[in-house]
Residue frames relative to the residue before (quaternion, step in Angstrom):
aa qw qx qy qz dx dy dz
X 1.0000 0.0000 0.0000 0.0000 0.00 0.00 0.00
X 0.5359 0.6352 -0.4077 0.3784 3.58 1.19 -0.49
X 0.6537 0.5134 -0.3134 0.4592 3.56 0.96 -0.87
X 0.6411 0.5273 -0.3294 0.4500 3.56 1.01 -0.77
X 0.6322 0.5166 -0.3352 0.4703 3.59 1.05 -0.69
X 0.6152 0.5408 -0.3460 0.4576 3.57 1.10 -0.66
X 0.5845 0.5697 -0.3663 0.4467 3.55 1.11 -0.71
X 0.6698 0.4914 -0.2943 0.4725 3.57 0.98 -0.85
X 0.7560 0.4471 -0.2360 0.4158 3.55 0.64 -1.16
X 0.7826 0.3694 -0.1863 0.4652 3.58 0.84 -0.95
X 0.8007 0.3179 -0.1389 0.4884 3.58 1.00 -0.74
X 0.5178 -0.7077 0.3818 0.2921 3.57 1.23 0.43
X 0.5113 0.5728 -0.4695 0.4359 3.56 0.97 0.91
X 0.1334 -0.7713 0.6169 0.0825 3.57 -1.07 0.75
X 0.3065 -0.7525 0.5557 0.1763 3.57 -0.60 1.13
X 0.2411 -0.8089 0.5269 0.0996 3.57 -0.74 1.09
X 0.7737 -0.1951 0.1688 0.5787 3.58 0.87 -0.96
X 0.5215 -0.6018 0.4989 0.3421 3.50 -1.28 0.41
X 0.2824 -0.7645 0.5587 0.1542 3.58 -0.84 1.00
X 0.7828 -0.1666 0.1665 0.5760 3.56 0.79 -1.02
X 0.0774 -0.7765 0.6200 0.0818 3.53 -1.30 0.25
X 0.1694 -0.7755 0.6034 0.0759 3.49 -1.14 0.77
X 0.7905 -0.3225 0.2174 0.4732 3.53 -1.23 -0.36
X 0.8139 0.2609 -0.1100 0.5073 3.58 1.00 -0.80
X 0.8232 0.2192 -0.0811 0.5175 3.60 1.08 -0.60
X 0.2462 -0.7266 0.6229 0.1528 3.51 -1.39 0.34
X 0.1728 -0.7790 0.5966 0.0859 3.57 -1.00 0.84
X 0.1326 -0.7939 0.5925 0.0326 3.55 -0.91 1.02
X 0.3939 -0.6148 0.6136 0.3005 3.51 -1.31 0.44
X 0.0261 0.8234 -0.5628 0.0679 3.58 -0.87 0.89
X 0.3661 -0.6645 0.5970 0.2608 3.50 -1.39 0.32
X 0.1728 -0.7335 0.6456 0.1241 3.53 -1.11 0.75
X 0.1830 -0.8000 0.5669 0.0717 3.57 -0.74 1.08
X 0.0105 -0.7932 0.6089 -0.0006 3.55 -1.18 0.60
X 0.7366 -0.3997 0.3006 0.4552 3.55 -1.31 -0.09
X 0.8232 0.2568 -0.1783 0.4740 3.54 -1.24 0.50
X 0.6295 -0.5649 0.3161 0.4298 3.58 1.05 0.83
X 0.2478 0.7679 -0.5430 0.2324 3.57 1.13 0.67
X 0.0676 0.7845 -0.6119 0.0747 3.58 -0.95 0.92
X 0.0290 0.7959 -0.6017 0.0605 3.58 -0.78 1.05
X 0.3567 -0.7083 0.5691 0.2172 3.55 -1.02 0.85
X 0.0409 0.7987 -0.5955 0.0768 3.58 -0.74 1.09
X 0.3551 -0.6644 0.5920 0.2866 3.54 -1.37 0.00
X 0.1417 -0.7813 0.6040 0.0678 3.57 -1.03 0.82
X 0.1512 -0.7882 0.5950 0.0437 3.53 -0.79 1.12
X 0.0272 -0.7883 0.6147 -0.0076 3.57 -0.94 0.94
X 0.4994 -0.5972 0.5211 0.3499 3.54 -1.27 0.39
X 0.5577 -0.5787 0.4674 0.3682 3.56 -1.04 0.70
X 0.5942 -0.6191 0.3774 0.3481 3.56 -0.97 0.89
X 0.6631 0.5271 -0.3198 0.4245 3.59 0.97 -0.80
X 0.7249 0.3975 -0.2381 0.5097 3.60 1.26 -0.36
X 0.5058 0.7170 -0.3994 0.2656 3.58 1.22 -0.42
X 0.7041 0.4461 -0.2786 0.4771 3.62 1.15 -0.42
X 0.5553 0.6026 -0.3958 0.4145 3.60 1.28 -0.06
X 0.4968 -0.7192 0.4000 0.2757 3.54 -0.59 1.20
X 0.6505 0.5315 -0.3322 0.4290 3.62 0.92 -0.85
X 0.6605 0.4926 -0.3109 0.4738 3.59 0.99 -0.80
X 0.6321 0.5229 -0.3330 0.4648 3.58 0.97 -0.80
X 0.6618 0.5171 -0.3053 0.4488 3.57 0.92 -0.95
X 0.6801 0.4763 -0.3013 0.4688 3.58 0.93 -0.83
X 0.6251 0.5375 -0.3385 0.4536 3.59 1.02 -0.77
X 0.6653 0.4782 -0.2919 0.4934 3.56 0.94 -0.90
X 0.6420 0.5300 -0.3210 0.4516 3.57 1.00 -0.82
X 0.6259 0.5289 -0.3339 0.4658 3.58 1.03 -0.80
X 0.6732 0.5011 -0.3030 0.4516 3.58 0.86 -0.95
X 0.6645 0.4951 -0.3051 0.4693 3.59 0.93 -0.88
X 0.6389 0.5357 -0.3198 0.4501 3.56 1.06 -0.78
X 0.7755 0.3829 -0.2094 0.4562 3.57 0.65 -1.12
X 0.4532 0.6947 -0.4541 0.3253 3.61 1.21 -0.23
X 0.7726 0.3161 -0.1640 0.5256 3.59 1.01 -0.80
X 0.5206 0.5820 -0.4463 0.4371 3.60 1.23 0.29
X 0.1100 0.8077 -0.5603 0.1471 3.54 0.17 1.32
X 0.2994 0.7344 -0.5276 0.3042 3.53 -0.12 1.36
X 0.5833 -0.6286 0.3937 0.3311 3.54 -1.02 0.81
X 0.7381 0.3940 -0.2312 0.4965 3.61 1.13 -0.48
X 0.6504 0.4165 -0.3318 0.5416 3.57 1.24 0.54
X 0.4714 -0.6581 0.5052 0.2992 3.59 -0.93 0.88
X 0.3453 -0.7796 0.4931 0.1729 3.56 -0.69 1.12
X 0.2567 -0.7391 0.6046 0.1494 3.54 -1.19 0.69
X 0.2706 -0.8091 0.5094 0.1123 3.57 -0.81 1.07
X 0.8316 -0.0162 0.1089 0.5443 3.58 0.89 -0.88
X 0.1566 -0.7296 0.6550 0.1193 3.54 -1.24 0.64
X 0.0142 -0.8246 0.5646 -0.0323 3.56 -0.74 1.06
X 0.1765 -0.7454 0.6317 0.1190 3.51 -1.35 0.28
X 0.1607 0.7711 -0.6007 0.1367 3.55 -0.75 1.06
X 0.8421 0.0694 -0.0814 0.5285 3.57 -0.87 0.95
X 0.6755 -0.4962 0.2882 0.4631 3.57 1.13 0.63
X 0.6361 0.5218 -0.3129 0.4746 3.59 1.31 0.00
X 0.2866 -0.7358 0.5884 0.1737 3.58 -0.77 1.04
X 0.0240 0.7823 -0.6225 0.0051 3.56 -1.11 0.66
X 0.2513 -0.7597 0.5903 0.1057 3.52 -1.20 0.68
X 0.2198 -0.7660 0.5921 0.1199 3.58 -0.84 0.99
X 0.0269 -0.8321 0.5498 -0.0677 3.55 -0.63 1.18
X 0.6703 -0.4541 0.4166 0.4135 3.50 -1.41 0.20
X 0.2816 -0.7337 0.5918 0.1791 3.57 -0.99 0.85
X 0.1747 -0.7799 0.5963 0.0761 3.56 -0.78 1.06
X 0.2466 -0.7760 0.5670 0.1246 3.55 -0.55 1.19
X 0.5383 0.5990 -0.4212 0.4172 3.54 -0.06 1.29
X 0.5467 -0.5775 0.4839 0.3652 3.55 -1.13 -0.73
X 0.4429 -0.6395 0.5256 0.3445 3.54 -1.24 0.21
X 0.6971 -0.5056 0.3153 0.3987 3.54 -1.25 0.37
X 0.5869 0.5642 -0.3732 0.4450 3.59 1.12 -0.57
X 0.6655 0.4846 -0.2970 0.4839 3.59 0.96 -0.84
X 0.6125 0.5539 -0.3304 0.4570 3.57 1.07 -0.76
X 0.6780 0.4756 -0.2854 0.4824 3.58 0.89 -0.93
X 0.6598 0.5156 -0.3113 0.4493 3.59 0.93 -0.91
X 0.6090 0.5502 -0.3517 0.4502 3.60 1.04 -0.72
X 0.6549 0.4931 -0.3152 0.4781 3.59 0.99 -0.75
X 0.6209 0.5330 -0.3466 0.4585 3.58 1.03 -0.71
X 0.6573 0.5159 -0.3078 0.4550 3.57 0.92 -0.94
X 0.7320 0.4090 -0.2228 0.4972 3.58 0.96 -0.89
X 0.3384 -0.7607 0.4776 0.2806 3.59 1.36 -0.14
X 0.4485 0.6470 -0.4701 0.3990 3.50 0.93 1.05
X 0.3935 -0.6780 0.5619 0.2638 3.56 -1.19 0.55
X 0.4608 -0.6337 0.5377 0.3114 3.54 -1.13 0.64
X 0.4887 -0.6619 0.4657 0.3258 3.63 -0.73 0.93
X 0.5688 -0.6278 0.4112 0.3365 3.55 -0.92 0.94
X 0.6611 0.5220 -0.3278 0.4277 3.59 0.90 -0.85
X 0.6654 0.4788 -0.3166 0.4773 3.61 1.02 -0.66
X 0.5956 0.5454 -0.3610 0.4663 3.60 1.08 -0.66
X 0.6829 0.4780 -0.2783 0.4772 3.58 0.90 -0.95
X 0.6403 0.5319 -0.3241 0.4496 3.59 1.01 -0.81
X 0.6546 0.5019 -0.3161 0.4688 3.60 0.88 -0.92
X 0.6605 0.5006 -0.3097 0.4661 3.59 0.90 -0.90
X 0.6461 0.5266 -0.3281 0.4446 3.60 0.99 -0.77
X 0.6565 0.4997 -0.3167 0.4680 3.61 1.02 -0.74
X 0.6151 0.5088 -0.3472 0.4922 3.60 1.07 -0.66
X 0.6322 0.5271 -0.3269 0.4644 3.58 1.01 -0.81
X 0.6117 0.5412 -0.3490 0.4594 3.61 1.04 -0.69
X 0.6711 0.4931 -0.2952 0.4683 3.56 0.92 -0.91
X 0.6586 0.5015 -0.3048 0.4710 3.57 0.98 -0.84
X 0.6216 0.5462 -0.3479 0.4408 3.59 0.96 -0.81
X 0.6522 0.5038 -0.3037 0.4781 3.56 0.99 -0.85
X 0.6876 0.4836 -0.2922 0.4560 3.60 0.83 -0.98
X 0.6683 0.5208 -0.3067 0.4337 3.58 0.90 -0.93
X 0.7271 0.4262 -0.2357 0.4838 3.60 1.09 -0.66
X 0.4517 0.7361 -0.4254 0.2705 3.59 1.28 -0.14
X 0.1377 -0.7612 0.6292 0.0751 3.53 -1.13 0.81
X 0.5179 -0.6084 0.4790 0.3636 3.56 -1.23 0.30
X 0.7459 -0.4358 0.2701 0.4253 3.57 -1.30 0.03
X 0.6710 0.4609 -0.2948 0.5005 3.56 1.28 -0.28
X 0.5938 -0.6090 0.3453 0.3967 3.55 1.32 0.10
X 0.4795 0.6567 -0.4493 0.3701 3.60 1.25 0.15
X 0.4620 -0.6861 0.4894 0.2762 3.56 -0.87 0.97
X 0.3793 -0.7623 0.4845 0.2007 3.59 -0.79 1.03
X 0.2492 -0.8042 0.5049 0.1901 3.60 1.25 -0.34
X 0.1482 0.8236 -0.5297 0.1383 3.57 0.92 0.95
X 0.0127 0.7331 -0.6800 0.0051 3.53 -1.11 0.86
X 0.4162 -0.7413 0.4665 0.2441 3.60 -0.55 1.14
X 0.1151 -0.8649 0.4707 0.1311 3.58 1.02 -0.97
X 0.7686 0.2784 -0.1921 0.5431 3.61 1.20 0.13
X 0.2111 0.7744 -0.5594 0.2068 3.57 0.92 0.93
X 0.2833 0.7276 -0.5747 0.2451 3.55 -0.48 1.23
X 0.7140 -0.4971 0.2614 0.4181 3.63 -1.13 0.43
X 0.6185 0.5465 -0.3634 0.4321 3.63 1.05 -0.57
X 0.7316 0.4281 -0.2253 0.4804 3.57 1.13 -0.59
X 0.6192 0.4529 -0.3716 0.5228 3.57 1.21 0.50
X 0.1724 -0.8023 0.5684 0.0590 3.55 -0.66 1.17
X 0.1601 -0.7509 0.6348 0.0869 3.54 -1.15 0.80
X 0.2546 -0.7603 0.5799 0.1444 3.57 -0.56 1.14
X 0.5716 -0.6084 0.4249 0.3502 3.57 -1.11 0.65
X 0.6034 0.5270 -0.3634 0.4756 3.59 1.27 -0.18
X 0.6150 -0.5911 0.3270 0.4067 3.59 1.29 -0.13
X 0.4761 0.6550 -0.4537 0.3722 3.60 1.25 0.08
X 0.2079 -0.7503 0.6179 0.1099 3.56 -1.13 0.76
X 0.0169 0.8341 -0.5456 0.0794 3.59 -0.62 1.14
X 0.3239 -0.7232 0.5851 0.1724 3.52 -0.96 1.00
X 0.0353 -0.8119 0.5826 -0.0107 3.58 -0.94 0.87
X 0.7874 0.3881 -0.2671 0.3976 3.52 -1.46 -0.12
X 0.0739 0.7851 -0.6010 0.1301 3.53 0.09 1.39
X 0.2390 0.8435 -0.4582 0.1465 3.57 1.25 0.46
X 0.7736 0.2292 -0.1671 0.5667 3.62 1.08 -0.52
X 0.2840 0.7699 -0.5196 0.2379 3.56 1.18 0.53
X 0.3173 -0.6991 0.6034 0.2157 3.51 -1.30 0.44
X 0.1589 0.7755 -0.5972 0.1291 3.54 -0.84 0.97
X 0.6376 -0.5801 0.3602 0.3568 3.53 -1.08 0.80
X 0.8801 -0.0369 -0.0222 0.4727 3.55 -0.79 1.20
X 0.6460 0.5476 -0.3334 0.4143 3.62 1.17 0.24
X 0.8064 0.2866 -0.1191 0.5034 3.58 0.95 -0.78
X 0.4946 -0.6026 0.5396 0.3179 3.52 -1.20 0.71
X 0.0335 0.8389 -0.5335 0.1025 3.59 -0.67 1.05
X 0.0347 -0.7862 0.6170 0.0017 3.56 -0.86 1.02
X 0.1313 0.8229 -0.5412 0.1121 3.55 1.00 0.80
X 0.7057 0.3724 -0.3246 0.5079 3.53 -0.88 1.02
X 0.7298 0.3556 -0.2188 0.5413 3.58 1.26 -0.41
X 0.7791 0.1511 -0.0732 0.6040 3.56 1.12 -0.69
X 0.4031 -0.6783 0.5516 0.2706 3.56 -1.30 0.32
X 0.2287 -0.7814 0.5636 0.1391 3.61 -0.45 1.15
X 0.7569 0.3772 -0.2728 0.4588 3.58 -1.10 0.66
X 0.6178 -0.5514 0.4226 0.3685 3.51 -1.37 0.15
X 0.5931 -0.6397 0.3585 0.3324 3.55 -0.86 1.02
X 0.7395 0.4415 -0.2431 0.4462 3.57 0.84 -0.97
X 0.7125 0.3809 -0.2576 0.5300 3.61 1.30 -0.01
X 0.5026 0.6745 -0.4279 0.3307 3.59 1.22 0.05
X 0.5225 -0.6093 0.4973 0.3294 3.52 -1.30 0.40
X 0.6557 -0.4851 0.3768 0.4390 3.61 -1.20 0.23
X 0.6092 0.5532 -0.3573 0.4418 3.59 1.08 -0.67
X 0.6685 0.4828 -0.2977 0.4810 3.57 0.94 -0.90
X 0.6694 0.5243 -0.3013 0.4316 3.59 0.92 -0.94
X 0.7438 0.3673 -0.2079 0.5183 3.59 1.16 -0.55
X 0.5262 -0.6778 0.3814 0.3439 3.59 1.26 0.45
X 0.4049 0.7093 -0.4834 0.3150 3.61 1.13 0.51
X 0.5771 -0.5539 0.4624 0.3826 3.56 -1.29 0.32
X 0.2969 -0.7891 0.5188 0.1416 3.57 -0.83 0.98
X 0.0975 -0.7199 0.6710 0.1483 3.47 -1.43 0.19
X 0.7973 -0.3429 0.1947 0.4571 3.58 -1.28 -0.04
X 0.5957 0.5954 -0.3702 0.3918 3.60 1.11 -0.54
X 0.5332 0.6166 -0.4073 0.4119 3.60 1.22 -0.36
X 0.6385 0.5322 -0.3252 0.4510 3.60 1.01 -0.80
X 0.6324 0.5464 -0.3390 0.4319 3.59 1.07 -0.68
X 0.6194 0.5200 -0.3467 0.4751 3.60 1.01 -0.72
X 0.6514 0.5094 -0.3149 0.4658 3.59 0.93 -0.89
X 0.6476 0.4991 -0.3186 0.4796 3.58 0.99 -0.79
X 0.6019 0.5478 -0.3540 0.4608 3.60 1.10 -0.61
X 0.6262 0.5141 -0.3347 0.4812 3.59 1.03 -0.73
X 0.6481 0.5130 -0.3174 0.4647 3.58 0.95 -0.88
X 0.6464 0.5149 -0.3206 0.4629 3.60 0.93 -0.85
X 0.6705 0.4849 -0.3110 0.4676 3.59 0.88 -0.86
X 0.6398 0.5147 -0.3323 0.4641 3.59 1.07 -0.68
X 0.6058 0.5409 -0.3525 0.4650 3.58 1.05 -0.68
X 0.7006 0.4780 -0.2670 0.4576 3.56 0.97 -0.86
X 0.7845 0.3305 -0.1523 0.5021 3.60 1.02 -0.80
X 0.3183 -0.7517 0.4934 0.3003 3.58 1.29 -0.37
X 0.7213 0.2861 -0.2784 0.5661 3.55 1.08 0.76
X 0.4086 -0.6729 0.5614 0.2552 3.52 -1.24 0.60
X 0.3620 -0.7813 0.4661 0.2030 3.57 -0.40 1.22
X 0.6782 0.4955 -0.2915 0.4577 3.60 1.20 -0.41
X 0.5471 0.6562 -0.3940 0.3387 3.59 1.19 -0.42
X 0.0113 -0.7666 0.6418 -0.0139 3.53 -1.05 0.91
X 0.6537 -0.5138 0.3683 0.4160 3.58 -1.23 0.29
X 0.7344 0.3624 -0.1921 0.5407 3.54 1.13 -0.72
X 0.5142 -0.6707 0.4366 0.3085 3.59 -0.83 0.98
X 0.6431 0.5268 -0.3249 0.4509 3.57 0.95 -0.85
X 0.6551 0.5046 -0.3164 0.4648 3.58 1.00 -0.79
X 0.5901 0.5540 -0.3680 0.4576 3.60 1.09 -0.64
X 0.6682 0.4833 -0.3000 0.4794 3.58 0.95 -0.85
X 0.6185 0.5273 -0.3462 0.4685 3.60 1.02 -0.74
X 0.6362 0.5314 -0.3287 0.4525 3.58 0.97 -0.84
X 0.6336 0.5261 -0.3293 0.4619 3.58 0.98 -0.85
X 0.7235 0.4639 -0.2411 0.4507 3.55 0.99 -0.86
X 0.8575 0.1995 -0.0339 0.4731 3.59 0.89 -0.89
X 0.5494 0.6410 -0.4146 0.3397 3.62 1.08 -0.48
X 0.4946 -0.6452 0.4748 0.3372 3.64 -0.85 0.81
X 0.4197 -0.6803 0.5344 0.2745 3.58 -0.91 0.89
X 0.4024 -0.7603 0.4496 0.2408 3.60 -0.58 1.09
X 0.4745 -0.5607 0.5665 0.3736 3.50 -1.39 0.11
X 0.3157 -0.8087 0.4646 0.1745 3.56 -0.15 1.28
X 0.5932 0.5758 -0.3618 0.4308 3.59 1.15 -0.55
X 0.6245 0.5206 -0.3406 0.4722 3.60 1.20 -0.43
X 0.6832 0.4739 -0.2720 0.4844 3.56 1.25 -0.47
X 0.7773 0.0445 -0.0391 0.6264 3.55 1.27 -0.41
X 0.4559 -0.7615 0.3936 0.2397 3.54 -0.45 1.25
X 0.7376 0.4249 -0.2597 0.4560 3.63 0.99 -0.70
X 0.4513 0.5960 -0.5077 0.4281 3.59 1.14 0.55
X 0.1993 -0.8289 0.5152 0.0882 3.55 -0.30 1.28
X 0.7539 -0.4147 0.2735 0.4300 3.55 -1.33 0.06
X 0.6325 0.5387 -0.3381 0.4421 3.60 1.03 -0.73
X 0.6812 0.4621 -0.2873 0.4898 3.57 0.92 -0.88
X 0.5969 0.5613 -0.3540 0.4509 3.58 1.07 -0.73
X 0.6656 0.5079 -0.3028 0.4552 3.58 0.93 -0.89
X 0.6312 0.5249 -0.3283 0.4672 3.59 1.01 -0.82
X 0.6695 0.5120 -0.3001 0.4467 3.58 0.88 -0.96
X 0.7008 0.4684 -0.2834 0.4573 3.58 0.85 -0.90
X 0.6495 0.5006 -0.3328 0.4656 3.59 1.07 -0.60
X 0.6890 0.4724 -0.2912 0.4661 3.60 0.92 -0.85
X 0.7178 0.4018 -0.2377 0.5165 3.60 1.22 -0.50
X 0.2960 0.7370 -0.5384 0.2815 3.57 1.14 0.60
X 0.3996 -0.7284 0.5008 0.2428 3.59 -0.77 0.99
X 0.6502 0.4457 -0.3020 0.5361 3.56 1.12 -0.62
X 0.3402 -0.7930 0.4596 0.2104 3.58 -0.29 1.20
X 0.5908 0.5626 -0.3751 0.4402 3.59 1.18 -0.28
X 0.6971 0.4058 -0.2634 0.5291 3.59 1.27 -0.27
X 0.5220 0.6141 -0.4015 0.4351 3.55 1.33 -0.11
X 0.6619 -0.3903 0.3968 0.5021 3.58 -1.27 -0.08
X 0.3711 -0.7677 0.4855 0.1929 3.56 -0.86 0.93
X 0.7907 0.0786 -0.0657 0.6036 3.58 1.25 -0.19
X 0.5999 -0.5520 0.4376 0.3794 3.54 -1.27 0.42
X 0.6040 0.5621 -0.3562 0.4385 3.58 1.11 -0.63
X 0.6358 0.5223 -0.3220 0.4683 3.58 1.05 -0.76
X 0.6489 0.4950 -0.3085 0.4886 3.58 0.99 -0.83
X 0.6300 0.5422 -0.3272 0.4495 3.57 0.97 -0.87
X 0.6419 0.5283 -0.3275 0.4489 3.59 0.91 -0.87
X 0.6853 0.4788 -0.2975 0.4612 3.61 0.83 -0.91
X 0.6467 0.5061 -0.3264 0.4680 3.59 1.00 -0.76
X 0.6888 0.4681 -0.2961 0.4678 3.60 0.92 -0.80
X 0.5997 0.5232 -0.3621 0.4853 3.60 1.10 -0.56
X 0.6252 0.5319 -0.3269 0.4684 3.57 1.03 -0.79
X 0.7348 0.4550 -0.2394 0.4425 3.59 0.89 -0.94
X 0.8510 0.2537 -0.0589 0.4560 3.56 0.85 -0.97
X 0.5032 0.6968 -0.4293 0.2775 3.63 1.15 -0.24
X 0.8263 0.1651 -0.0857 0.5317 3.62 1.01 -0.61
X 0.7766 0.2238 -0.1556 0.5680 3.60 1.21 0.33
X 0.5202 -0.5738 0.5102 0.3739 3.54 -1.34 0.14
X 0.1809 -0.8519 0.4879 0.0590 3.54 -0.18 1.30
X 0.7592 -0.3936 0.2701 0.4424 3.56 -1.31 -0.16
X 0.1642 -0.7515 0.6333 0.0850 3.53 -1.32 0.52
X 0.6938 -0.4218 0.3541 0.4641 3.57 -1.29 0.05
X 0.6617 0.5243 -0.3089 0.4380 3.56 0.94 -0.92
X 0.6523 0.5038 -0.3141 0.4713 3.59 1.00 -0.81
X 0.6539 0.4988 -0.3156 0.4733 3.57 0.97 -0.83
X 0.6300 0.5377 -0.3327 0.4508 3.59 1.01 -0.80
X 0.6584 0.4959 -0.3092 0.4743 3.59 0.92 -0.89
X 0.6369 0.5247 -0.3227 0.4637 3.59 1.02 -0.79
X 0.6529 0.5189 -0.3105 0.4561 3.60 0.96 -0.87
X 0.6732 0.4966 -0.3058 0.4546 3.57 0.86 -0.92
X 0.6444 0.4959 -0.3183 0.4873 3.57 1.05 -0.70
X 0.6461 0.5428 -0.3162 0.4335 3.58 0.95 -0.89
X 0.7818 0.3085 -0.1515 0.5203 3.58 0.96 -0.89
X 0.4719 -0.7174 0.4126 0.3039 3.58 1.28 0.43
X 0.3563 0.7302 -0.5013 0.2978 3.58 0.88 0.95
X 0.5261 -0.6302 0.4523 0.3486 3.61 -1.07 0.60
X 0.5734 -0.5659 0.4622 0.3706 3.53 -1.23 0.46
X 0.5527 -0.5950 0.4460 0.3762 3.63 -1.05 0.59
X 0.6584 -0.5485 0.3437 0.3841 3.54 -1.14 0.67
X 0.6419 0.5307 -0.3398 0.4369 3.61 0.96 -0.82
X 0.6587 0.4993 -0.3197 0.4633 3.58 1.03 -0.75
X 0.6268 0.5320 -0.3401 0.4566 3.56 1.07 -0.73
X 0.6484 0.5247 -0.3174 0.4511 3.56 1.01 -0.82
X 0.7238 0.4478 -0.2573 0.4575 3.55 0.85 -0.96
X 0.5792 0.5891 -0.3885 0.4080 3.60 1.22 -0.28
X 0.6253 0.5226 -0.3400 0.4694 3.60 1.25 -0.36
X 0.5305 -0.6269 0.4509 0.3496 3.61 -1.00 0.68
X 0.4803 -0.6623 0.4916 0.2983 3.56 -1.03 0.77
X 0.4895 -0.6599 0.4721 0.3195 3.60 -0.99 0.78
X 0.4316 -0.6781 0.5302 0.2699 3.54 -1.13 0.67
X 0.2161 -0.7902 0.5639 0.1048 3.56 -0.74 1.07
């Protein structure tokens, strides 16, 4: 904690509360102060103290920061700064005022409501947009970075109350010359969201992220992960061998078009799966917009605020009143 206090005192950040924590890192909501009463709400990510002295964790943390520094996209949480103080690395990131997808799904479970199919497809399409950008990213010399996120799951998708959808946490991503990687020896990512390639210790490419996104999409539609088991090994076995269900039998308003998207994105043979996030994005957007006016960020934002019983933003309240006649 001493290093964290130094972050506040020396670098003009004030930690407000813990937002989330994972196996290796902790994320805090924080204020950033500047001249002239400048104040900005940010998120600060640090390595857990017990791991901060381990070289592999430091290397991956630095690699993540260097990787995401140039990933500037509306569907990816932006990183502003990597710092080191008191021997503790920290990363300053965009603060997303909202919830993660796990909380969104759990809220529907508590209320015993189904997530509308159009919003499930819309959220998945925005994640696909972010992945398409990341997968195609090159360095400043034009070399393809071959980024694979490897940890697409509901905790790593943020939903802002304004309706923005943002992918985060590239902490175990694979990228050319940037990340510590033991692929083939360990299984990166969560067992119940991993691709068949990850579950079988194979080398991954960008198509692995699409299978994981397919699991997330199916969970949005069913409010459950069909591959999850009490035992981690069984979850991986399910990913590898469990028959892919007919989703329309599990939820009546999943139509043939959505069924086809789900079965293609969950193809175990990656050569028969969607070959790119852009291809998946196209099918999701055709599903959403080809014959109707589909969902937007604004519609999703209004749905979120209603779901979590939040007041409408002041601008919306103002515009809801009739304009005076002059």
